[in-house]
N, CA, C, O and the ligand as a Tripos MOL2 file, in Angstrom:
@<TRIPOS>MOLECULE
protein
  301   299    76     0     0
PROTEIN
NO_CHARGES

@<TRIPOS>ATOM
      1 N         121.3760   59.6050  106.7920 N.3       1 MET1
      2 CA        121.1630   58.1490  106.7920 C.3       1 MET1
      3 C         122.5230   57.4400  106.7130 C.2       1 MET1
      4 O         123.3130   57.6900  105.8020 O.2       1 MET1
      5 N         122.7670   56.5970  107.6340 N.am      2 PRO2
      6 CA        124.0950   55.9710  107.6980 C.3       2 PRO2
      7 C         124.2980   54.8800  106.6580 C.2       2 PRO2
      8 O         123.6050   53.8620  106.6530 O.2       2 PRO2
      9 N         125.2400   55.1110  105.7990 N.am      3 ILE3
     10 CA        125.5970   54.0750  104.8270 C.3       3 ILE3
     11 C         126.9780   53.5580  105.1910 C.2       3 ILE3
     12 O         127.9420   54.3210  105.2570 O.2       3 ILE3
     13 N         127.0640   52.2730  105.4240 N.am      4 PHE4
     14 CA        128.3520   51.6870  105.7820 C.3       4 PHE4
     15 C         128.8000   50.7180  104.6980 C.2       4 PHE4
     16 O         127.9990   50.1180  103.9810 O.2       4 PHE4
     17 N         130.0860   50.5990  104.6180 N.am      5 GLU5
     18 CA        130.6410   49.6590  103.6520 C.3       5 GLU5
     19 C         131.1280   48.4320  104.4170 C.2       5 GLU5
     20 O         131.7930   48.5390  105.4480 O.2       5 GLU5
     21 N         130.7840   47.2910  103.8930 N.am      6 TYR6
     22 CA        131.1660   46.0480  104.5550 C.3       6 TYR6
     23 C         131.9100   45.1420  103.5880 C.2       6 TYR6
     24 O         131.8700   45.3200  102.3700 O.2       6 TYR6
     25 N         132.5740   44.1920  104.1600 N.am      7 ARG7
     26 CA        133.1560   43.1500  103.3280 C.3       7 ARG7
     27 C         132.8490   41.8120  103.9870 C.2       7 ARG7
     28 O         133.0600   41.6240  105.1850 O.2       7 ARG7
     29 N         132.3550   40.9040  103.1870 N.am      8 CYS8
     30 CA        131.9630   39.5970  103.7110 C.3       8 CYS8
     31 C         133.1990   38.7950  104.1220 C.2       8 CYS8
     32 O         134.1570   38.6690  103.3590 O.2       8 CYS8
     33 N         133.1580   38.2610  105.3280 N.am      9 ASP9
     34 CA        134.2850   37.4450  105.7970 C.3       9 ASP9
     35 C         134.2730   36.0640  105.1390 C.2       9 ASP9
     36 O         135.2770   35.3510  105.1280 O.2       9 ASP9
     37 N         133.1380   35.7200  104.6080 N.am     10 ARG10
     38 CA        132.9730   34.3660  104.0840 C.3      10 ARG10
     39 C         133.3730   34.2670  102.6050 C.2      10 ARG10
     40 O         134.1560   33.4010  102.2140 O.2      10 ARG10
     41 N         132.8130   35.1790  101.7910 N.am     11 CYS11
     42 CA        133.1100   35.0970  100.3560 C.3      11 CYS11
     43 C         133.9520   36.2860   99.8900 C.2      11 CYS11
     44 O         134.4000   36.3240   98.7440 O.2      11 CYS11
     45 N         134.1640   37.2470  100.7790 N.am     12 GLY12
     46 CA        135.0460   38.3670  100.4380 C.3      12 GLY12
     47 C         134.3920   39.4550   99.6130 C.2      12 GLY12
     48 O         135.0700   40.3820   99.1690 O.2      12 GLY12
     49 N         133.0970   39.3660   99.4010 N.am     13 LYS13
     50 CA        132.4130   40.3550   98.5810 C.3      13 LYS13
     51 C         132.2390   41.6680   99.3330 C.2      13 LYS13
     52 O         131.7250   41.6790  100.4520 O.2      13 LYS13
     53 N         132.6660   42.7800   98.7220 N.am     14 PRO14
     54 CA        132.4340   44.0810   99.3330 C.3      14 PRO14
     55 C         131.0410   44.5930   98.9730 C.2      14 PRO14
     56 O         130.5760   44.3940   97.8510 O.2      14 PRO14
     57 N         130.3830   45.2450   99.9140 N.am     15 PHE15
     58 CA        129.0590   45.7940   99.6220 C.3      15 PHE15
     59 C         128.7570   46.9340  100.5710 C.2      15 PHE15
     60 O         129.3720   47.0660  101.6290 O.2      15 PHE15
     61 N         127.7960   47.7560  100.1700 N.am     16 GLU16
     62 CA        127.3740   48.8620  101.0250 C.3      16 GLU16
     63 C         125.9950   48.5540  101.5520 C.2      16 GLU16
     64 O         125.1890   47.9010  100.8900 O.2      16 GLU16
     65 N         125.7310   49.0350  102.7580 N.am     17 GLU17
     66 CA        124.4610   48.7060  103.3850 C.3      17 GLU17
     67 C         123.9510   49.9170  104.1570 C.2      17 GLU17
     68 O         124.6950   50.5580  104.9000 O.2      17 GLU17
     69 N         122.6820   50.2150  103.9680 N.am     18 LEU18
     70 CA        122.0570   51.2270  104.8080 C.3      18 LEU18
     71 C         121.7280   50.5570  106.1340 C.2      18 LEU18
     72 O         121.1470   49.4720  106.1680 O.2      18 LEU18
     73 N         122.0980   51.2020  107.2020 N.am     19 VAL19
     74 CA        121.8800   50.5820  108.5050 C.3      19 VAL19
     75 C         120.7950   51.3340  109.2630 C.2      19 VAL19
     76 O         120.9450   52.5130  109.5830 O.2      19 VAL19
     77 N         119.7300   50.6520  109.5370 N.am     20 PHE20
     78 CA        118.6370   51.2550  110.2940 C.3      20 PHE20
     79 C         118.6290   50.6750  111.7060 C.2      20 PHE20
     80 O         118.3300   49.4990  111.9130 O.2      20 PHE20
     81 N         118.9540   51.5030  112.6420 N.am     21 GLY21
     82 CA        118.9090   51.0530  114.0320 C.3      21 GLY21
     83 C         119.7640   49.8210  114.2530 C.2      21 GLY21
     84 O         120.9710   49.8280  114.0070 O.2      21 GLY21
     85 N         119.1210   48.7690  114.7200 N.am     22 ASP22
     86 CA        119.8820   47.5570  115.0340 C.3      22 ASP22
     87 C         119.6300   46.4490  114.0110 C.2      22 ASP22
     88 O         119.7350   45.2610  114.3170 O.2      22 ASP22
     89 N         119.2950   46.8680  112.7940 N.am     23 ALA23
     90 CA        119.0700   45.8770  111.7410 C.3      23 ALA23
     91 C         120.3370   45.0690  111.4950 C.2      23 ALA23
     92 O         121.4420   45.6130  111.5010 O.2      23 ALA23
     93 N         120.1750   43.7980  111.2820 N.am     24 ALA24
     94 CA        121.3130   42.9320  111.0320 C.3      24 ALA24
     95 C         121.8080   43.1430  109.6080 C.2      24 ALA24
     96 O         121.0270   43.3550  108.6810 O.2      24 ALA24
     97 N         123.1180   43.0790  109.4620 N.am     25 VAL25
     98 CA        123.7220   43.2200  108.1420 C.3      25 VAL25
     99 C         124.1860   41.8540  107.6740 C.2      25 VAL25
    100 O         124.8780   41.1340  108.3940 O.2      25 VAL25
    101 N         123.8000   41.5150  106.4740 N.am     26 GLU26
    102 CA        124.2750   40.2410  105.9410 C.3      26 GLU26
    103 C         124.7190   40.4020  104.4990 C.2      26 GLU26
    104 O         124.2820   41.3070  103.7880 O.2      26 GLU26
    105 N         125.5860   39.5120  104.0940 N.am     27 CYS27
    106 CA        126.1360   39.5540  102.7450 C.3      27 CYS27
    107 C         125.0320   39.3120  101.7170 C.2      27 CYS27
    108 O         124.2690   38.3550  101.8470 O.2      27 CYS27
    109 N         124.9390   40.1700  100.6970 N.am     28 PRO28
    110 CA        123.9050   39.9930   99.6670 C.3      28 PRO28
    111 C         124.1810   38.7930   98.7660 C.2      28 PRO28
    112 O         123.2910   38.3200   98.0600 O.2      28 PRO28
    113 N         125.4010   38.3150   98.7950 N.am     29 ALA29
    114 CA        125.7580   37.1970   97.9160 C.3      29 ALA29
    115 C         125.5440   35.8440   98.5780 C.2      29 ALA29
    116 O         125.0300   34.9130   97.9580 O.2      29 ALA29
    117 N         125.9440   35.7420   99.8500 N.am     30 CYS30
    118 CA        125.8580   34.4260  100.4940 C.3      30 CYS30
    119 C         125.0740   34.4760  101.7950 C.2      30 CYS30
    120 O         124.9730   33.4720  102.5000 O.2      30 CYS30
    121 N         124.5170   35.6460  102.1200 N.am     31 GLN31
    122 CA        123.6850   35.8080  103.3200 C.3      31 GLN31
    123 C         124.4260   35.5360  104.6190 C.2      31 GLN31
    124 O         123.8050   35.3220  105.6600 O.2      31 GLN31
    125 N         125.7290   35.5440  104.5610 N.am     32 SER32
    126 CA        126.4910   35.3610  105.7930 C.3      32 SER32
    127 C         126.4250   36.6350  106.6310 C.2      32 SER32
    128 O         126.4730   37.7460  106.1020 O.2      32 SER32
    129 N         126.3140   36.4540  107.9380 N.am     33 LYS33
    130 CA        126.3220   37.6190  108.8220 C.3      33 LYS33
    131 C         127.7190   37.9080  109.3380 C.2      33 LYS33
    132 O         127.9240   38.8330  110.1230 O.2      33 LYS33
    133 N         128.6720   37.1150  108.8930 N.am     34 ALA34
    134 CA        130.0640   37.3570  109.2740 C.3      34 ALA34
    135 C         130.6560   38.3790  108.3270 C.2      34 ALA34
    136 O         131.3630   38.0370  107.3790 O.2      34 ALA34
    137 N         130.3530   39.6520  108.6040 N.am     35 VAL35
    138 CA        130.8500   40.7220  107.7490 C.3      35 VAL35
    139 C         131.6970   41.6820  108.5660 C.2      35 VAL35
    140 O         131.5050   41.8230  109.7730 O.2      35 VAL35
    141 N         132.6270   42.3350  107.9030 N.am     36 THR36
    142 CA        133.4850   43.3040  108.5700 C.3      36 THR36
    143 C         133.1520   44.6970  108.0690 C.2      36 THR36
    144 O         133.1230   44.9480  106.8640 O.2      36 THR36
    145 N         132.9040   45.5920  109.0020 N.am     37 LYS37
    146 CA        132.5650   46.9570  108.6180 C.3      37 LYS37
    147 C         133.8210   47.7030  108.1640 C.2      37 LYS37
    148 O         134.8690   47.6360  108.8070 O.2      37 LYS37
    149 N         133.6920   48.4020  107.0620 N.am     38 GLN38
    150 CA        134.8070   49.1900  106.5400 C.3      38 GLN38
    151 C         134.5200   50.6700  106.7990 C.2      38 GLN38
    152 O         133.3790   51.0660  107.0360 O.2      38 GLN38
    153 N         135.5580   51.4540  106.7480 N.am     39 PHE39
    154 CA        135.3640   52.8890  106.9520 C.3      39 PHE39
    155 C         135.9730   53.6810  105.7990 C.2      39 PHE39
    156 O         136.7290   54.6310  106.0030 O.2      39 PHE39
    157 N         135.6310   53.2730  104.6090 N.am     40 SER40
    158 CA        136.2360   53.9160  103.4570 C.3      40 SER40
    159 C         135.1930   54.3920  102.4500 C.2      40 SER40
    160 O         135.4780   54.5160  101.2590 O.2      40 SER40
    161 N         133.9870   54.6570  102.9410 N.am     41 VAL41
    162 CA        132.9420   55.1180  102.0360 C.3      41 VAL41
    163 C         133.1510   56.5980  101.7240 C.2      41 VAL41
    164 O         133.0450   57.4380  102.6170 O.2      41 VAL41
    165 N         133.4440   56.9210  100.4800 N.am     42 PRO42
    166 CA        133.7370   58.3050  100.1140 C.3      42 PRO42
    167 C         132.5190   59.2150  100.2100 C.2      42 PRO42
    168 O         132.6630   60.4350  100.2850 O.2      42 PRO42
    169 N         131.3240   58.6330  100.2080 N.am     43 ALA43
    170 CA        130.1130   59.4380  100.2390 C.3      43 ALA43
    171 C         129.8940   60.0710  101.6140 C.2      43 ALA43
    172 O         129.1510   61.0420  101.7560 O.2      43 ALA43
    173 N         130.5460   59.5060  102.6080 N.am     44 ARG44
    174 CA        130.3650   60.0440  103.9530 C.3      44 ARG44
    175 C         131.3200   61.2140  104.1630 C.2      44 ARG44
    176 O         132.5360   61.0450  104.0750 O.2      44 ARG44
    177 N         130.7830   62.3850  104.4380 N.am     45 PRO45
    178 CA        131.6370   63.5670  104.6140 C.3      45 PRO45
    179 C         132.5420   63.4590  105.8270 C.2      45 PRO45
    180 O         133.6320   64.0300  105.8420 O.2      45 PRO45
    181 N         132.1080   62.7460  106.8250 N.am     46 MET46
    182 CA        132.9190   62.6150  108.0380 C.3      46 MET46
    183 C         133.3810   61.1790  108.2060 C.2      46 MET46
    184 O         133.1000   60.5300  109.2130 O.2      46 MET46
    185 N         134.0920   60.6980  107.2040 N.am     47 ALA47
    186 CA        134.5400   59.3080  107.2300 C.3      47 ALA47
    187 C         135.8210   59.1390  108.0390 C.2      47 ALA47
    188 O         136.3820   58.0460  108.1230 O.2      47 ALA47
    189 N         136.2670   60.2330  108.6280 N.am     48 GLY48
    190 CA        137.4840   60.1430  109.4340 C.3      48 GLY48
    191 C         137.3130   59.1690  110.5680 C.2      48 GLY48
    192 O         136.2250   59.0450  111.1320 O.2      48 GLY48
    193 N         138.3580   58.4910  110.9000 N.am     49 ARG49
    194 CA        138.2540   57.4470  111.9160 C.3      49 ARG49
    195 C         137.8300   58.0100  113.2720 C.2      49 ARG49
    196 O         137.1250   57.3470  114.0340 O.2      49 ARG49
    197 N         138.2510   59.1950  113.5570 N.am     50 ALA50
    198 CA        137.9100   59.7910  114.8470 C.3      50 ALA50
    199 C         136.4170   60.1000  114.9240 C.2      50 ALA50
    200 O         135.8450   60.1790  116.0110 O.2      50 ALA50
    201 N         135.7930   60.2750  113.7550 N.am     51 ALA51
    202 CA        134.3900   60.6360  113.7300 C.3      51 ALA51
    203 C         133.4820   59.4310  113.5630 C.2      51 ALA51
    204 O         132.2610   59.5690  113.5080 O.2      51 ALA51
    205 N         134.0690   58.2680  113.4840 N.am     52 ALA52
    206 CA        133.2570   57.0710  113.3030 C.3      52 ALA52
    207 C         132.3340   56.8910  114.5040 C.2      52 ALA52
    208 O         132.7730   57.0000  115.6490 O.2      52 ALA52
    209 N         131.0640   56.6180  114.2460 N.am     53 PRO53
    210 CA        130.0850   56.4830  115.3390 C.3      53 PRO53
    211 C         130.3010   55.2400  116.1780 C.2      53 PRO53
    212 O         129.8820   55.1970  117.3340 O.2      53 PRO53
    213 N         130.9390   54.2400  115.6250 N.am     54 VAL54
    214 CA        131.1530   53.0050  116.3690 C.3      54 VAL54
    215 C         132.6220   52.6000  116.3050 C.2      54 VAL54
    216 O         132.9630   51.5890  115.6920 O.2      54 VAL54
    217 N         133.4810   53.3770  116.9290 N.am     55 PRO55
    218 CA        134.9220   53.1250  116.8350 C.3      55 PRO55
    219 C         135.3520   51.7990  117.4480 C.2      55 PRO55
    220 O         136.4300   51.2890  117.1450 O.2      55 PRO55
    221 N         134.5180   51.2510  118.2990 N.am     56 ALA56
    222 CA        134.8980   50.0150  118.9670 C.3      56 ALA56
    223 C         135.0610   48.8640  117.9870 C.2      56 ALA56
    224 O         135.8860   47.9730  118.1910 O.2      56 ALA56
    225 N         134.2740   48.8880  116.9310 N.am     57 CYS57
    226 CA        134.3200   47.8070  115.9570 C.3      57 CYS57
    227 C         135.6760   47.7010  115.2910 C.2      57 CYS57
    228 O         136.2010   46.6130  115.0550 O.2      57 CYS57
    229 N         136.2170   48.8520  115.0000 N.am     58 GLU58
    230 CA        137.4200   48.8700  114.1940 C.3      58 GLU58
    231 C         138.6310   48.3720  114.9730 C.2      58 GLU58
    232 O         139.5820   47.8440  114.3950 O.2      58 GLU58
    233 N         138.5870   48.5400  116.2540 N.am     59 SER59
    234 CA        139.7550   48.1900  117.0440 C.3      59 SER59
    235 C         139.6800   46.7680  117.5950 C.2      59 SER59
    236 O         140.4610   46.3910  118.4700 O.2      59 SER59
    237 N         138.7580   46.0010  117.0890 N.am     60 GLY60
    238 CA        138.7080   44.5990  117.4700 C.3      60 GLY60
    239 C         138.1870   44.3410  118.8660 C.2      60 GLY60
    240 O         138.8460   43.6900  119.6770 O.2      60 GLY60
    241 N         137.0220   44.8440  119.1370 N.am     61 MET61
    242 CA        136.4040   44.5720  120.4290 C.3      61 MET61
    243 C         135.8550   43.1380  120.4350 C.2      61 MET61
    244 O         135.6740   42.5380  119.3760 O.2      61 MET61
    245 N         135.5960   42.6020  121.6070 N.am     62 PRO62
    246 CA        134.9420   41.2850  121.6820 C.3      62 PRO62
    247 C         133.6150   41.3200  120.9470 C.2      62 PRO62
    248 O         132.9740   42.3670  120.8570 O.2      62 PRO62
    249 N         133.2060   40.1810  120.4270 N.am     63 SER63
    250 CA        131.9940   40.1510  119.6130 C.3      63 SER63
    251 C         130.7650   40.5320  120.4300 C.2      63 SER63
    252 O         129.8280   41.1230  119.8930 O.2      63 SER63
    253 N         130.7550   40.2110  121.6880 N.am     64 SER64
    254 CA        129.5940   40.5570  122.4860 C.3      64 SER64
    255 C         129.5980   42.0400  122.8150 C.2      64 SER64
    256 O         130.5570   42.5710  123.3740 O.2      64 SER64
    257 N         128.5060   42.6930  122.4550 N.am     65 GLY65
    258 CA        128.3900   44.1100  122.7610 C.3      65 GLY65
    259 C         129.0950   45.0010  121.7650 C.2      65 GLY65
    260 O         129.1120   46.2190  121.9410 O.2      65 GLY65
    261 N         129.6680   44.4420  120.7370 N.am     66 CYS66
    262 CA        130.3410   45.2480  119.7340 C.3      66 CYS66
    263 C         129.3410   46.1690  119.0580 C.2      66 CYS66
    264 O         128.2700   45.7190  118.6500 O.2      66 CYS66
    265 N         129.6540   47.4000  118.9360 N.am     67 CYS67
    266 CA        128.8080   48.4170  118.2950 C.3      67 CYS67
    267 C         127.6450   48.8460  119.1870 C.2      67 CYS67
    268 O         127.1740   49.9790  119.0860 O.2      67 CYS67
    269 N         127.1910   47.9760  120.0370 N.am     68 GLY68
    270 CA        126.0720   48.3220  120.8990 C.3      68 GLY68
    271 C         124.7360   48.2630  120.2040 C.2      68 GLY68
    272 O         123.7210   48.0040  120.8500 O.2      68 GLY68
    273 N         124.7030   48.4950  118.9000 N.am     69 GLY69
    274 CA        123.4350   48.5500  118.2080 C.3      69 GLY69
    275 C         123.0620   47.2600  117.5040 C.2      69 GLY69
    276 O         121.9790   47.1600  116.9280 O.2      69 GLY69
    277 N         123.9390   46.2770  117.5420 N.am     70 GLY70
    278 CA        123.6180   45.0070  116.9230 C.3      70 GLY70
    279 C         123.8710   44.9930  115.4280 C.2      70 GLY70
    280 O         123.5620   44.0090  114.7560 O.2      70 GLY70
    281 N         124.4330   46.0800  114.8960 N.am     71 ALA71
    282 CA        124.6670   46.1280  113.4540 C.3      71 ALA71
    283 C         125.9410   45.3840  113.0660 C.2      71 ALA71
    284 O         126.1720   45.0780  111.8960 O.2      71 ALA71
    285 N         126.7550   45.1060  114.0690 N.am     72 CYS72
    286 CA        128.0170   44.4520  113.7760 C.3      72 CYS72
    287 C         127.9530   42.9940  114.2120 C.2      72 CYS72
    288 O         127.6400   42.6900  115.3630 O.2      72 CYS72
    289 N         128.2480   42.1150  113.2950 N.am     73 HIS73
    290 CA        128.1590   40.7000  113.6220 C.3      73 HIS73
    291 C         129.4530   39.9750  113.3270 C.2      73 HIS73
    292 O         129.4510   38.8950  112.7380 O.2      73 HIS73
    293 N         130.5150   40.5520  113.7240 N.am     74 GLN74
    294 CA        131.8000   39.9120  113.5080 C.3      74 GLN74
    295 C         131.9250   38.6900  114.4180 C.2      74 GLN74
    296 O         131.3680   38.6580  115.5150 O.2      74 GLN74
    297 N         132.6610   37.6920  113.9440 N.am     75 ARG75
    298 CA        132.8800   36.5550  114.8010 C.3      75 ARG75
    299 C         134.3570   36.2850  114.8730 C.2      75 ARG75
    300 O         134.7810   35.3510  115.5530 O.2      75 ARG75
    301 ZN        129.3790   36.5940  101.3570 Zn       76 ZN76
@<TRIPOS>BOND
     1     1     2 1
     2     2     3 1
     3     3     4 2
     4     3     5 am
     5     5     6 1
     6     6     7 1
     7     7     8 2
     8     7     9 am
     9     9    10 1
    10    10    11 1
    11    11    12 2
    12    11    13 am
    13    13    14 1
    14    14    15 1
    15    15    16 2
    16    15    17 am
    17    17    18 1
    18    18    19 1
    19    19    20 2
    20    19    21 am
    21    21    22 1
    22    22    23 1
    23    23    24 2
    24    23    25 am
    25    25    26 1
    26    26    27 1
    27    27    28 2
    28    27    29 am
    29    29    30 1
    30    30    31 1
    31    31    32 2
    32    31    33 am
    33    33    34 1
    34    34    35 1
    35    35    36 2
    36    35    37 am
    37    37    38 1
    38    38    39 1
    39    39    40 2
    40    39    41 am
    41    41    42 1
    42    42    43 1
    43    43    44 2
    44    43    45 am
    45    45    46 1
    46    46    47 1
    47    47    48 2
    48    47    49 am
    49    49    50 1
    50    50    51 1
    51    51    52 2
    52    51    53 am
    53    53    54 1
    54    54    55 1
    55    55    56 2
    56    55    57 am
    57    57    58 1
    58    58    59 1
    59    59    60 2
    60    59    61 am
    61    61    62 1
    62    62    63 1
    63    63    64 2
    64    63    65 am
    65    65    66 1
    66    66    67 1
    67    67    68 2
    68    67    69 am
    69    69    70 1
    70    70    71 1
    71    71    72 2
    72    71    73 am
    73    73    74 1
    74    74    75 1
    75    75    76 2
    76    75    77 am
    77    77    78 1
    78    78    79 1
    79    79    80 2
    80    79    81 am
    81    81    82 1
    82    82    83 1
    83    83    84 2
    84    83    85 am
    85    85    86 1
    86    86    87 1
    87    87    88 2
    88    87    89 am
    89    89    90 1
    90    90    91 1
    91    91    92 2
    92    91    93 am
    93    93    94 1
    94    94    95 1
    95    95    96 2
    96    95    97 am
    97    97    98 1
    98    98    99 1
    99    99   100 2
   100    99   101 am
   101   101   102 1
   102   102   103 1
   103   103   104 2
   104   103   105 am
   105   105   106 1
   106   106   107 1
   107   107   108 2
   108   107   109 am
   109   109   110 1
   110   110   111 1
   111   111   112 2
   112   111   113 am
   113   113   114 1
   114   114   115 1
   115   115   116 2
   116   115   117 am
   117   117   118 1
   118   118   119 1
   119   119   120 2
   120   119   121 am
   121   121   122 1
   122   122   123 1
   123   123   124 2
   124   123   125 am
   125   125   126 1
   126   126   127 1
   127   127   128 2
   128   127   129 am
   129   129   130 1
   130   130   131 1
   131   131   132 2
   132   131   133 am
   133   133   134 1
   134   134   135 1
   135   135   136 2
   136   135   137 am
   137   137   138 1
   138   138   139 1
   139   139   140 2
   140   139   141 am
   141   141   142 1
   142   142   143 1
   143   143   144 2
   144   143   145 am
   145   145   146 1
   146   146   147 1
   147   147   148 2
   148   147   149 am
   149   149   150 1
   150   150   151 1
   151   151   152 2
   152   151   153 am
   153   153   154 1
   154   154   155 1
   155   155   156 2
   156   155   157 am
   157   157   158 1
   158   158   159 1
   159   159   160 2
   160   159   161 am
   161   161   162 1
   162   162   163 1
   163   163   164 2
   164   163   165 am
   165   165   166 1
   166   166   167 1
   167   167   168 2
   168   167   169 am
   169   169   170 1
   170   170   171 1
   171   171   172 2
   172   171   173 am
   173   173   174 1
   174   174   175 1
   175   175   176 2
   176   175   177 am
   177   177   178 1
   178   178   179 1
   179   179   180 2
   180   179   181 am
   181   181   182 1
   182   182   183 1
   183   183   184 2
   184   183   185 am
   185   185   186 1
   186   186   187 1
   187   187   188 2
   188   187   189 am
   189   189   190 1
   190   190   191 1
   191   191   192 2
   192   191   193 am
   193   193   194 1
   194   194   195 1
   195   195   196 2
   196   195   197 am
   197   197   198 1
   198   198   199 1
   199   199   200 2
   200   199   201 am
   201   201   202 1
   202   202   203 1
   203   203   204 2
   204   203   205 am
   205   205   206 1
   206   206   207 1
   207   207   208 2
   208   207   209 am
   209   209   210 1
   210   210   211 1
   211   211   212 2
   212   211   213 am
   213   213   214 1
   214   214   215 1
   215   215   216 2
   216   215   217 am
   217   217   218 1
   218   218   219 1
   219   219   220 2
   220   219   221 am
   221   221   222 1
   222   222   223 1
   223   223   224 2
   224   223   225 am
   225   225   226 1
   226   226   227 1
   227   227   228 2
   228   227   229 am
   229   229   230 1
   230   230   231 1
   231   231   232 2
   232   231   233 am
   233   233   234 1
   234   234   235 1
   235   235   236 2
   236   235   237 am
   237   237   238 1
   238   238   239 1
   239   239   240 2
   240   239   241 am
   241   241   242 1
   242   242   243 1
   243   243   244 2
   244   243   245 am
   245   245   246 1
   246   246   247 1
   247   247   248 2
   248   247   249 am
   249   249   250 1
   250   250   251 1
   251   251   252 2
   252   251   253 am
   253   253   254 1
   254   254   255 1
   255   255   256 2
   256   255   257 am
   257   257   258 1
   258   258   259 1
   259   259   260 2
   260   259   261 am
   261   261   262 1
   262   262   263 1
   263   263   264 2
   264   263   265 am
   265   265   266 1
   266   266   267 1
   267   267   268 2
   268   267   269 am
   269   269   270 1
   270   270   271 1
   271   271   272 2
   272   271   273 am
   273   273   274 1
   274   274   275 1
   275   275   276 2
   276   275   277 am
   277   277   278 1
   278   278   279 1
   279   279   280 2
   280   279   281 am
   281   281   282 1
   282   282   283 1
   283   283   284 2
   284   283   285 am
   285   285   286 1
   286   286   287 1
   287   287   288 2
   288   287   289 am
   289   289   290 1
   290   290   291 1
   291   291   292 2
   292   291   293 am
   293   293   294 1
   294   294   295 1
   295   295   296 2
   296   295   297 am
   297   297   298 1
   298   298   299 1
   299   299   300 2
@<TRIPOS>SUBSTRUCTURE
     1 MET1         2 RESIDUE 1 A MET
     2 PRO2         6 RESIDUE 1 A PRO
     3 ILE3        10 RESIDUE 1 A ILE
     4 PHE4        14 RESIDUE 1 A PHE
     5 GLU5        18 RESIDUE 1 A GLU
     6 TYR6        22 RESIDUE 1 A TYR
     7 ARG7        26 RESIDUE 1 A ARG
     8 CYS8        30 RESIDUE 1 A CYS
     9 ASP9        34 RESIDUE 1 A ASP
    10 ARG10       38 RESIDUE 1 A ARG
    11 CYS11       42 RESIDUE 1 A CYS
    12 GLY12       46 RESIDUE 1 A GLY
    13 LYS13       50 RESIDUE 1 A LYS
    14 PRO14       54 RESIDUE 1 A PRO
    15 PHE15       58 RESIDUE 1 A PHE
    16 GLU16       62 RESIDUE 1 A GLU
    17 GLU17       66 RESIDUE 1 A GLU
    18 LEU18       70 RESIDUE 1 A LEU
    19 VAL19       74 RESIDUE 1 A VAL
    20 PHE20       78 RESIDUE 1 A PHE
    21 GLY21       82 RESIDUE 1 A GLY
    22 ASP22       86 RESIDUE 1 A ASP
    23 ALA23       90 RESIDUE 1 A ALA
    24 ALA24       94 RESIDUE 1 A ALA
    25 VAL25       98 RESIDUE 1 A VAL
    26 GLU26      102 RESIDUE 1 A GLU
    27 CYS27      106 RESIDUE 1 A CYS
    28 PRO28      110 RESIDUE 1 A PRO
    29 ALA29      114 RESIDUE 1 A ALA
    30 CYS30      118 RESIDUE 1 A CYS
    31 GLN31      122 RESIDUE 1 A GLN
    32 SER32      126 RESIDUE 1 A SER
    33 LYS33      130 RESIDUE 1 A LYS
    34 ALA34      134 RESIDUE 1 A ALA
    35 VAL35      138 RESIDUE 1 A VAL
    36 THR36      142 RESIDUE 1 A THR
    37 LYS37      146 RESIDUE 1 A LYS
    38 GLN38      150 RESIDUE 1 A GLN
    39 PHE39      154 RESIDUE 1 A PHE
    40 SER40      158 RESIDUE 1 A SER
    41 VAL41      162 RESIDUE 1 A VAL
    42 PRO42      166 RESIDUE 1 A PRO
    43 ALA43      170 RESIDUE 1 A ALA
    44 ARG44      174 RESIDUE 1 A ARG
    45 PRO45      178 RESIDUE 1 A PRO
    46 MET46      182 RESIDUE 1 A MET
    47 ALA47      186 RESIDUE 1 A ALA
    48 GLY48      190 RESIDUE 1 A GLY
    49 ARG49      194 RESIDUE 1 A ARG
    50 ALA50      198 RESIDUE 1 A ALA
    51 ALA51      202 RESIDUE 1 A ALA
    52 ALA52      206 RESIDUE 1 A ALA
    53 PRO53      210 RESIDUE 1 A PRO
    54 VAL54      214 RESIDUE 1 A VAL
    55 PRO55      218 RESIDUE 1 A PRO
    56 ALA56      222 RESIDUE 1 A ALA
    57 CYS57      226 RESIDUE 1 A CYS
    58 GLU58      230 RESIDUE 1 A GLU
    59 SER59      234 RESIDUE 1 A SER
    60 GLY60      238 RESIDUE 1 A GLY
    61 MET61      242 RESIDUE 1 A MET
    62 PRO62      246 RESIDUE 1 A PRO
    63 SER63      250 RESIDUE 1 A SER
    64 SER64      254 RESIDUE 1 A SER
    65 GLY65      258 RESIDUE 1 A GLY
    66 CYS66      262 RESIDUE 1 A CYS
    67 CYS67      266 RESIDUE 1 A CYS
    68 GLY68      270 RESIDUE 1 A GLY
    69 GLY69      274 RESIDUE 1 A GLY
    70 GLY70      278 RESIDUE 1 A GLY
    71 ALA71      282 RESIDUE 1 A ALA
    72 CYS72      286 RESIDUE 1 A CYS
    73 HIS73      290 RESIDUE 1 A HIS
    74 GLN74      294 RESIDUE 1 A GLN
    75 ARG75      298 RESIDUE 1 A ARG
    76 ZN76       301 GROUP 0 **** ****
């Protein structure tokens, strides 16, 4: 089960989120969908950047089509 770590772009709160398919991720504190996915979750055995399932997010792809699954809502 994919657990990703995010940080809210709006209030700066870090949080972890289970991501199911294309479920939207929003900040638990302010409900903002402007969150940035982090890749520093120690619980993930393959947290290496090369093994990241959605490497496009990290390298600053355009917001449209980022991640492909709709889990990333960077603006
Ligand atoms: Zn927030």
